[in-house]
Biotite code that builds the C-alpha atoms (Angstrom):
import biotite.structure as struc

atoms = struc.array([
    struc.Atom([90.723, 39.387, 108.976], chain_id="A", res_id=1, res_name="MET", atom_name="CA", element="C"),
    struc.Atom([92.172, 35.992, 109.781], chain_id="A", res_id=2, res_name="LYS", atom_name="CA", element="C"),
    struc.Atom([89.574, 35.481, 112.535], chain_id="A", res_id=3, res_name="ASP", atom_name="CA", element="C"),
    struc.Atom([86.741, 36.284, 110.149], chain_id="A", res_id=4, res_name="ASN", atom_name="CA", element="C"),
    struc.Atom([88.049, 33.838, 107.569], chain_id="A", res_id=5, res_name="GLU", atom_name="CA", element="C"),
    struc.Atom([88.346, 31.092, 110.182], chain_id="A", res_id=6, res_name="GLN", atom_name="CA", element="C"),
    struc.Atom([84.791, 31.765, 111.423], chain_id="A", res_id=7, res_name="LYS", atom_name="CA", element="C"),
    struc.Atom([83.549, 31.672, 107.850], chain_id="A", res_id=8, res_name="LYS", atom_name="CA", element="C"),
    struc.Atom([85.249, 28.322, 107.241], chain_id="A", res_id=9, res_name="GLU", atom_name="CA", element="C"),
    struc.Atom([83.769, 26.880, 110.447], chain_id="A", res_id=10, res_name="VAL", atom_name="CA", element="C"),
    struc.Atom([80.268, 28.075, 109.513], chain_id="A", res_id=11, res_name="ILE", atom_name="CA", element="C"),
    struc.Atom([80.608, 26.689, 105.978], chain_id="A", res_id=12, res_name="GLU", atom_name="CA", element="C"),
    struc.Atom([81.743, 23.329, 107.384], chain_id="A", res_id=13, res_name="LYS", atom_name="CA", element="C"),
    struc.Atom([78.814, 23.250, 109.835], chain_id="A", res_id=14, res_name="GLN", atom_name="CA", element="C"),
    struc.Atom([76.393, 24.144, 107.060], chain_id="A", res_id=15, res_name="PHE", atom_name="CA", element="C"),
    struc.Atom([77.748, 21.369, 104.848], chain_id="A", res_id=16, res_name="GLN", atom_name="CA", element="C"),
    struc.Atom([77.403, 18.865, 107.705], chain_id="A", res_id=17, res_name="GLU", atom_name="CA", element="C"),
    struc.Atom([73.794, 19.918, 108.277], chain_id="A", res_id=18, res_name="LEU", atom_name="CA", element="C"),
    struc.Atom([73.071, 19.698, 104.566], chain_id="A", res_id=19, res_name="LEU", atom_name="CA", element="C"),
    struc.Atom([74.562, 16.204, 104.400], chain_id="A", res_id=20, res_name="ASP", atom_name="CA", element="C"),
    struc.Atom([72.412, 15.092, 107.362], chain_id="A", res_id=21, res_name="LYS", atom_name="CA", element="C"),
    struc.Atom([69.329, 16.623, 105.767], chain_id="A", res_id=22, res_name="ALA", atom_name="CA", element="C"),
    struc.Atom([70.033, 14.748, 102.522], chain_id="A", res_id=23, res_name="LYS", atom_name="CA", element="C"),
    struc.Atom([70.265, 11.504, 104.491], chain_id="A", res_id=24, res_name="GLU", atom_name="CA", element="C"),
    struc.Atom([66.861, 12.127, 106.063], chain_id="A", res_id=25, res_name="LEU", atom_name="CA", element="C"),
    struc.Atom([65.269, 13.598, 102.934], chain_id="A", res_id=26, res_name="TYR", atom_name="CA", element="C"),
    struc.Atom([66.981, 12.255, 99.786], chain_id="A", res_id=27, res_name="PRO", atom_name="CA", element="C"),
    struc.Atom([64.884, 14.446, 97.480], chain_id="A", res_id=28, res_name="ASP", atom_name="CA", element="C"),
    struc.Atom([65.518, 17.674, 99.407], chain_id="A", res_id=29, res_name="ILE", atom_name="CA", element="C"),
    struc.Atom([67.240, 19.328, 96.421], chain_id="A", res_id=30, res_name="ASP", atom_name="CA", element="C"),
    struc.Atom([64.168, 18.759, 94.265], chain_id="A", res_id=31, res_name="GLU", atom_name="CA", element="C"),
    struc.Atom([61.889, 20.066, 97.018], chain_id="A", res_id=32, res_name="ALA", atom_name="CA", element="C"),
    struc.Atom([63.991, 23.212, 97.415], chain_id="A", res_id=33, res_name="ILE", atom_name="CA", element="C"),
    struc.Atom([64.000, 23.779, 93.652], chain_id="A", res_id=34, res_name="ALA", atom_name="CA", element="C"),
    struc.Atom([60.208, 23.379, 93.578], chain_id="A", res_id=35, res_name="THR", atom_name="CA", element="C"),
    struc.Atom([59.769, 25.862, 96.424], chain_id="A", res_id=36, res_name="LEU", atom_name="CA", element="C"),
    struc.Atom([62.100, 28.357, 94.754], chain_id="A", res_id=37, res_name="ASN", atom_name="CA", element="C"),
    struc.Atom([60.114, 28.012, 91.520], chain_id="A", res_id=38, res_name="ASN", atom_name="CA", element="C"),
    struc.Atom([56.848, 28.538, 93.402], chain_id="A", res_id=39, res_name="MET", atom_name="CA", element="C"),
    struc.Atom([58.289, 31.643, 95.042], chain_id="A", res_id=40, res_name="THR", atom_name="CA", element="C"),
    struc.Atom([59.378, 33.057, 91.684], chain_id="A", res_id=41, res_name="ALA", atom_name="CA", element="C"),
    struc.Atom([55.988, 32.331, 90.121], chain_id="A", res_id=42, res_name="GLN", atom_name="CA", element="C"),
    struc.Atom([54.200, 33.923, 93.079], chain_id="A", res_id=43, res_name="THR", atom_name="CA", element="C"),
    struc.Atom([56.347, 37.039, 92.727], chain_id="A", res_id=44, res_name="THR", atom_name="CA", element="C"),
    struc.Atom([55.613, 37.224, 89.004], chain_id="A", res_id=45, res_name="ASN", atom_name="CA", element="C"),
    struc.Atom([51.894, 36.828, 89.630], chain_id="A", res_id=46, res_name="LEU", atom_name="CA", element="C"),
    struc.Atom([51.941, 39.527, 92.320], chain_id="A", res_id=47, res_name="GLN", atom_name="CA", element="C"),
    struc.Atom([53.737, 41.899, 89.950], chain_id="A", res_id=48, res_name="ASP", atom_name="CA", element="C"),
    struc.Atom([51.148, 41.173, 87.236], chain_id="A", res_id=49, res_name="TYR", atom_name="CA", element="C"),
    struc.Atom([48.256, 41.759, 89.614], chain_id="A", res_id=50, res_name="LEU", atom_name="CA", element="C"),
    struc.Atom([49.778, 45.014, 90.810], chain_id="A", res_id=51, res_name="ASN", atom_name="CA", element="C"),
    struc.Atom([50.041, 46.186, 87.209], chain_id="A", res_id=52, res_name="LEU", atom_name="CA", element="C"),
    struc.Atom([46.454, 45.242, 86.377], chain_id="A", res_id=53, res_name="THR", atom_name="CA", element="C"),
    struc.Atom([45.147, 47.092, 89.421], chain_id="A", res_id=54, res_name="LEU", atom_name="CA", element="C"),
    struc.Atom([46.808, 50.380, 88.482], chain_id="A", res_id=55, res_name="GLN", atom_name="CA", element="C"),
    struc.Atom([44.775, 53.082, 86.845], chain_id="A", res_id=56, res_name="THR", atom_name="CA", element="C"),
    struc.Atom([45.768, 54.054, 83.270], chain_id="A", res_id=57, res_name="PRO", atom_name="CA", element="C"),
    struc.Atom([47.258, 57.330, 84.521], chain_id="A", res_id=58, res_name="ALA", atom_name="CA", element="C"),
    struc.Atom([49.654, 55.362, 86.735], chain_id="A", res_id=59, res_name="GLU", atom_name="CA", element="C"),
    struc.Atom([50.797, 53.061, 83.931], chain_id="A", res_id=60, res_name="THR", atom_name="CA", element="C"),
    struc.Atom([51.263, 55.630, 81.151], chain_id="A", res_id=61, res_name="ALA", atom_name="CA", element="C"),
    struc.Atom([52.975, 58.857, 82.131], chain_id="A", res_id=62, res_name="ASN", atom_name="CA", element="C"),
    struc.Atom([52.586, 60.446, 78.691], chain_id="A", res_id=63, res_name="ASN", atom_name="CA", element="C"),
    struc.Atom([48.855, 60.914, 79.135], chain_id="A", res_id=64, res_name="GLN", atom_name="CA", element="C"),
    struc.Atom([47.161, 64.061, 80.321], chain_id="A", res_id=65, res_name="ILE", atom_name="CA", element="C"),
    struc.Atom([44.416, 63.538, 82.851], chain_id="A", res_id=66, res_name="THR", atom_name="CA", element="C"),
    struc.Atom([41.374, 65.742, 82.236], chain_id="A", res_id=67, res_name="LEU", atom_name="CA", element="C"),
    struc.Atom([39.431, 66.252, 85.398], chain_id="A", res_id=68, res_name="ALA", atom_name="CA", element="C"),
])
């Protein structure tokens, strides 16, 4: 357990160092990441909407009886 905690601390420290260097190179990186996350969420919502609109009525309402 102690080894895992030490490895985790080392990885977190390395990540923070990389993040600090990235912020030096790209000062607006936080805004860019937020924009990309928002775009990803909107894309997922749009894909879900399109999947719903492409379903047949029998797939969207399970209280209907299909007469064939």
